[in-house]
C-alpha positions in Angstrom: 30.1 8.9 -6.4 28.2 9.4 -3.2 25.6 6.8 -2.5 21.9 7.9 -2.7 20.0 6.7 0.3 16.5 5.3 0.0 13.7 7.0 1.8 13.8 4.1 4.3 17.4 5.0 5.0 16.7 8.6 5.3 13.9 8.4 7.9 15.8 6.1 10.3 16.9 7.9 13.4 18.5 5.2 15.4 22.3 5.4 15.9 23.0 1.7 15.3 24.5 1.0 11.9 21.9 -1.6 11.1 19.1 0.9 11.8 20.9 3.6 9.7 20.8 1.7 6.5 24.5 1.1 6.4 25.8 -2.3 5.3 27.4 -4.5 8.0 31.1 -5.3 7.5 30.4 -8.9 6.4 28.2 -7.5 3.5 31.3 -5.8 2.2 33.9 -8.5 3.1 32.0 -11.4 1.5 31.9 -10.2 -2.1 35.6 -9.4 -2.1 36.4 -12.8 -0.5 34.4 -14.6 -3.1 36.1 -12.7 -6.0 39.5 -13.4 -4.5 38.7 -17.1 -4.2 37.6 -17.2 -7.8 41.0 -15.7 -8.6 42.7 -18.3 -6.5 40.8 -21.1 -8.4 41.8 -19.6 -11.7 45.4 -19.3 -10.6 45.6 -22.8 -9.3 44.2 -24.2 -12.6 46.7 -22.2 -14.6 49.6 -23.3 -12.4 48.6 -27.0 -12.7 48.5 -26.6 -16.5 51.9 -24.8 -16.7 53.6 -27.4 -14.4 52.2 -30.3 -16.3 52.4 -29.0 -19.9 55.2 -26.4 -19.9 57.5 -27.9 -17.3 56.6 -31.5 -18.0 56.7 -32.5 -14.3 54.9 -35.5 -13.0 52.0 -34.5 -10.8 48.7 -36.2 -9.9 46.4 -34.0 -12.0 43.1 -35.7 -11.1 43.7 -35.3 -7.4 44.7 -31.7 -7.8 41.7 -30.9 -9.9 39.4 -32.6 -7.3 40.8 -30.3 -4.6 40.4 -27.2 -6.8 36.8 -28.4 -7.6 36.0 -28.5 -3.8 37.2 -24.9 -3.5 35.2 -23.8 -6.6 32.0 -25.6 -5.4 32.3 -24.0 -2.0 32.7 -20.6 -3.6 29.7 -21.2 -5.9 27.7 -22.1 -2.8 28.4 -18.5 -1.5 26.7 -16.9 -4.4 23.2 -17.6 -3.1 23.5 -15.9 0.3 25.6 -13.1 -1.3 22.8 -12.2 -3.6 19.7 -13.1 -1.6 20.5 -12.1 2.0 24.1 -10.8 2.5 23.1 -9.3 5.9 22.7 -12.8 7.3 26.3 -13.7 6.8 27.9 -14.8 10.1 31.5 -14.5 11.1 31.9 -18.2 11.6 30.8 -18.8 8.0 33.7 -16.7 6.7 36.0 -18.4 9.2 35.0 -21.8 8.2 35.5 -20.9 4.5 39.0 -19.8 5.1 39.7 -22.9 7.2 38.6 -24.9 4.1 41.0 -22.8 2.0 43.9 -23.7 4.3 43.0 -27.4 4.1 42.6 -27.4 0.3 45.9 -25.6 -0.1 47.6 -28.1 2.2 46.2 -30.9 0.1 47.6 -29.3 -3.1 51.0 -29.0 -1.4 50.8 -32.6 -0.2 50.6 -33.8 -3.8 53.3 -31.4 -5.1 56.3 -31.7 -2.8 55.0 -30.4 0.6 57.4 -27.9 2.2 59.7 -28.2 -0.8 57.1 -26.6 -3.1 58.1 -23.0 -3.6 54.4 -21.9 -3.2 54.3 -23.2 0.4 54.6 -19.8 2.0 51.3 -18.8 0.4 49.9 -19.9 3.8 50.4 -16.2 4.6 47.7 -15.1 2.3 44.7 -16.5 4.2 46.3 -15.4 7.5 46.6 -11.8 6.2 43.1 -11.8 4.9 41.7 -13.3 8.1 43.4 -10.5 10.1 41.2 -8.0 8.1 37.8 -9.7 8.0 37.8 -12.1 10.9 37.8 -11.8 14.7 41.1 -12.3 16.6 40.0 -15.8 17.6 39.4 -16.9 14.1 42.7 -15.3 12.9 44.8 -17.1 15.5 43.0 -20.3 14.6 44.1 -19.9 11.0 47.6 -19.2 12.2 47.8 -22.4 14.3 46.0 -24.5 11.6 48.5 -23.3 9.0 51.4 -24.1 11.2 50.0 -27.5 12.0 49.3 -28.4 8.4 52.8 -27.2 7.4 54.4 -29.3 10.1 52.5 -32.4 8.9 53.7 -31.8 5.4 57.3 -32.0 6.6 56.7 -35.6 7.5 54.1 -36.7 5.0 53.9 -35.6 1.4 54.6 -36.8 -2.1 58.0 -35.7 -3.4 58.2 -33.5 -6.5 61.1 -33.9 -8.8 62.3 -30.4 -9.9 65.5 -31.3 -11.7 68.1 -33.9 -12.5 70.7 -32.2 -10.3 70.7 -30.2 -7.1 71.6 -27.1 -9.0 68.7 -27.5 -11.4 66.4 -28.3 -8.6 67.4 -25.1 -6.7 67.2 -22.9 -9.8 63.7 -24.0 -10.5 62.8 -23.8 -6.8 64.0 -20.2 -6.6 62.2 -19.1 -9.7 59.0 -20.7 -8.2 59.6 -18.7 -5.0 59.8 -15.5 -7.0 56.5 -16.3 -8.8 54.9 -17.2 -5.5 56.1 -14.0 -3.9 54.5 -11.9 -6.7 51.3 -13.9 -6.6 50.9 -13.6 -2.8 51.8 -9.9 -2.8 49.3 -9.1 -5.6 46.5 -11.0 -3.9 47.1 -9.4 -0.5 47.5 -5.9 -1.8 44.4 -6.2 -4.1 42.2 -7.5 -1.4 43.4 -5.2 1.3 43.2 -2.1 -0.9 39.7 -2.9 -2.2 38.4 -3.8 1.2 39.8 -0.7 2.7 38.2 1.4 0.0 34.8 -0.3 0.6 35.1 0.1 4.3 35.9 3.8 3.9 32.8 4.3 1.7 30.8 2.5 4.4 32.2 4.7 7.1 31.3 7.8 5.0 27.7 6.5 4.6 27.6 5.8 8.3 28.8 9.4 9.1 26.2 10.8 6.7 23.4 8.7 8.2 24.4 9.8 11.7 24.4 13.4 10.6 20.9 12.9 9.1 19.7 11.3 12.3 21.0 14.3 14.3 19.1 16.7 12.0 16.0 14.6 12.4 16.4 14.8 16.2 16.9 18.6 16.0 13.7 18.9 13.9 11.8 16.9 16.5 13.1 19.3 19.1 12.0 22.3 17.1 8.6 20.7 16.7 8.4 20.4 20.5 9.6 23.9 21.0 7.1 25.3 18.5 4.2 23.4 20.0 5.2 24.6 23.5 5.5 28.2 22.3 2.1 28.1 20.6 0.6 26.7 23.7 2.2 29.1 26.1 1.5 32.2 24.0 -2.0 31.3 22.9 -3.6 32.6 26.1 -1.9 36.0 26.3 -2.4 36.6 22.6 -6.1 35.8 22.9 -6.3 38.2 25.9 -4.6 40.9 23.9 -6.8 40.3 20.9 -10.0 40.5 23.1 -8.8 43.7 24.8 -7.8 45.3 21.5 -11.2 44.5 20.0 -13.0 46.1 23.0 -10.7 49.1 22.7 -11.5 49.4 19.0 -15.2 49.3 19.7 -15.0 51.8 22.6 -12.8 54.2 20.5 -15.2 54.0 17.6 -18.3 54.7 19.8 -16.6 57.6 21.7 -15.6 59.3 18.5 -11.9 59.1 19.2 -9.4 60.3 16.7 -9.0 58.2 13.6 -5.3 57.7 14.4 -6.1 56.0 17.7 -8.6 53.7 16.0 -6.0 52.8 13.4 -3.4 52.1 16.0 -5.8 49.7 17.8 -6.6 48.0 14.5 -2.8 47.7 13.9 -2.4 46.0 17.3 -5.2 43.5 16.4 -3.6 42.8 13.0 -0.2 42.2 14.6 -1.7 39.8 17.2 -3.4 37.9 14.4 0.0 37.8 12.6 1.7 36.4 15.7 -1.0 33.6 15.8 -0.3 32.8 12.2 3.4 32.7 12.7 3.1 30.3 15.7 0.7 28.1 13.7 3.1 28.0 10.7 6.1 27.3 12.9 4.3 24.4 14.5 3.2 23.1 11.1 6.6 23.5 9.5 8.5 21.7 12.3 5.9 19.2 13.4 3.4 18.3 10.8 6.1 17.9 8.1 7.4 14.9 10.0 4.1 13.1 10.0 2.4 14.4 6.8 1.0 11.6 4.6 2.4 11.1 1.1 0.2 12.0 -1.8 0.5 12.0 -5.6 1.4 15.5 -6.7 2.1 16.7 -10.2 5.3 18.7 -10.6 3.4 21.7 -12.1 1.0 21.6 -9.2 3.8 21.4 -6.7 5.5 24.4 -8.2 2.3 26.4 -8.3 1.6 25.7 -4.6 5.2 26.7 -3.7 4.7 30.1 -5.4 1.3 30.7 -3.9 2.6 31.3 -0.4 5.0 34.0 -1.4 4.1 37.6 -0.7 5.3 38.6 -4.2 5.0 35.5 -6.4 5.2 37.7 -9.5 8.7 38.7 -8.4 10.0 35.3 -9.5 10.6 34.0 -13.0 9.4 30.4 -13.0 10.0 28.0 -15.9 8.7 24.4 -15.8 9.4 22.1 -18.7 5.9 21.3 -20.2 6.9 17.6 -20.5 7.5 17.5 -16.7 4.5 19.6 -15.6 2.2 16.5 -15.4 4.8 14.2 -14.0 3.6 12.8 -10.7 5.7 12.5 -7.6 4.6 10.8 -4.4 5.6 13.3 -1.7 4.3 15.2 1.3 2.9 18.0 -0.8 2.5 20.7 1.8 5.9 20.0 3.5 7.8 19.9 0.2 6.1 23.1 -1.1 7.0 24.8 2.1 10.6 23.7 1.6 10.7 25.1 -1.9 8.9 28.2 -0.9 11.5 28.9 1.9 14.4 28.6 -0.7 12.5 30.9 -3.1 11.9 33.5 -0.2 15.6 33.5 0.5 16.3 34.1 -3.2 13.9 37.0 -3.2 15.5 38.5 -0.1 19.0 38.2 -1.6 18.2 39.6 -5.0 18.6 43.4 -5.5 15.7 45.5 -6.8 15.1 45.0 -10.5 16.8 41.6 -10.7 14.3 38.9 -10.2 15.3 35.4 -9.0 14.6 32.5 -11.3 13.4 29.0 -10.6 13.7 26.2 -13.2 12.3 22.7 -13.0 14.2 20.1 -15.0 14.8 16.4 -15.1 18.3 15.0 -14.6 18.5 11.2 -14.8 16.0 9.9 -12.2 15.6 13.2 -10.3 13.4 16.2 -10.6 15.5 19.3 -9.8 14.1 22.7 -8.7 17.0 25.1 -9.5 16.7 28.5 -7.8 19.0 31.3 -8.9 19.4 34.7 -7.4 21.5 37.7 -8.4 22.5 38.7 -4.9 26.0 39.5 -3.7 26.8 35.8 -3.1 28.0 34.0 0.0 31.6 33.5 1.2 32.8 29.9 1.5 33.0 30.1 5.3 29.4 31.2 5.6 28.2 28.8 2.9 29.5 25.9 4.9 27.3 26.9 7.8 24.1 27.6 5.8 21.6 25.1 7.0 22.6 25.0 10.6 19.6 25.7 13.0 19.4 29.3 14.0 22.3 30.4 11.8 21.3 33.3 9.6 22.9 36.1 7.6 19.7 38.3 7.6 19.4 41.3 9.8 17.8 40.8 13.3 14.1 40.3 13.2 14.0 39.2 9.5 14.8 35.5 9.9 15.4 32.7 12.5 17.9 30.7 10.4 15.5 27.7 10.1 14.4 27.9 6.5 17.3 26.0 4.8 17.6 23.6 7.8 13.9 22.6 7.5 14.0 22.5 3.7 17.1 20.3 3.7 15.7 17.9 6.3 12.4 17.5 4.4 14.2 16.9 1.1 16.7 14.4 2.6 13.7 12.6 4.1 12.6 11.9 0.5 16.0 10.6 -0.5 16.9 13.8 -2.2 19.4 16.6 -1.7 19.6 20.3 -1.3 22.8 21.7 -2.7 24.0 25.4 -2.5 26.6 26.9 -4.8 27.6 30.5 -4.6 30.2 33.0 -6.0 30.9 36.4 -4.6 29.4 39.0 -6.9 27.6 36.3 -9.0 24.8 35.2 -6.8 23.7 31.9 -5.3 22.2 28.8 -6.9 20.1 26.4 -4.7 19.3 23.0 -6.3 16.6 20.8 -4.7 16.8 17.3 -6.2 13.9 14.9 -5.6 13.9 11.3 -6.8 11.1 10.6 -9.2 10.2 7.5 -7.3 10.1 9.3 -4.0 7.6 7.6 -1.7 6.9 7.2 2.0 9.3 5.1 3.9 
């Protein structure tokens, strides 16, 4: 399941992983290392019990339990930083922990036959794990430490009697090696596979966050462009409006034909429309980024979204009465504009006589605005591009290809999602999902 980002994650635009709300690698490595060490503690206790009770071998149980206790205590100490502040975990902490594991393991081998213990090649387990979660320096340090400890055990260890004869000794030793091989293989594969999966999920989150940051930057660029266009065009539009007003007055006073007066009035109305478009572009691209968050009821939000449509009666709207009074903390104007843009697209796509529908429903902890049209549908290739700035399937002059882009950016800023699903000949469904606890980051 894809991770849902919080609003704080959504609004971040920096490209560093810490600023993108993506967990550092140690936040992922530490929980798996702690789990693996608990497994090692359990395995060591089971092995001690089997060797003492099942095989009846003479081993110093108190000393072995003391060493296992040191490992368990160090692992328990990791629980506090793992739960409280996993982002503060440092590489050298993990390295020191694995050094302790090598020393504890060497102590266990010292009391159980040293290099003659069939489990002695489990030294490879911390080395393999270190190569995944530690730096090269720490990994090589583990290699040299393991070699040094193993060399010391050749000269200094307590012998372990495995049988009355050499043949019995070797048979038990080989069986132990087989068990040790299975244990080491299982530990390594388990840790590496789970760590790889966790890191893959982290990479996917990082890619999504970078994509969101890129869209936020594009939105900021659109805001700058819209503000510049409004500034540059305001003077000539004001001049045209002034001249058109004088022409209208002069034509009316001179008794000009009614068609001429109507044409002049049309020019004035179109100039006013251009002003409104520029104002709306500037608001959509700019003010939406800085609009304050307010408490808005779902029913009120839906009503405001419908108010801006030229033909609000041309949409079937259904809001669950139980949700109408539910309050969301959102940028009301920006979100209503986003919903309105999706509704307008549904109107444009629907053929005459087949009204688009919008349904408001609750799914888990989300409020979903589901917009359905009965249009011709969208091909998969085009559907993948819907939402790119300035990409549109409408005829020239009827759209700039910014509606879905702006809507998706605003919705994702709230920690929500805008999902499009379409089938050729069946129409298109747009789902705007907003977390119920949406709030300003």
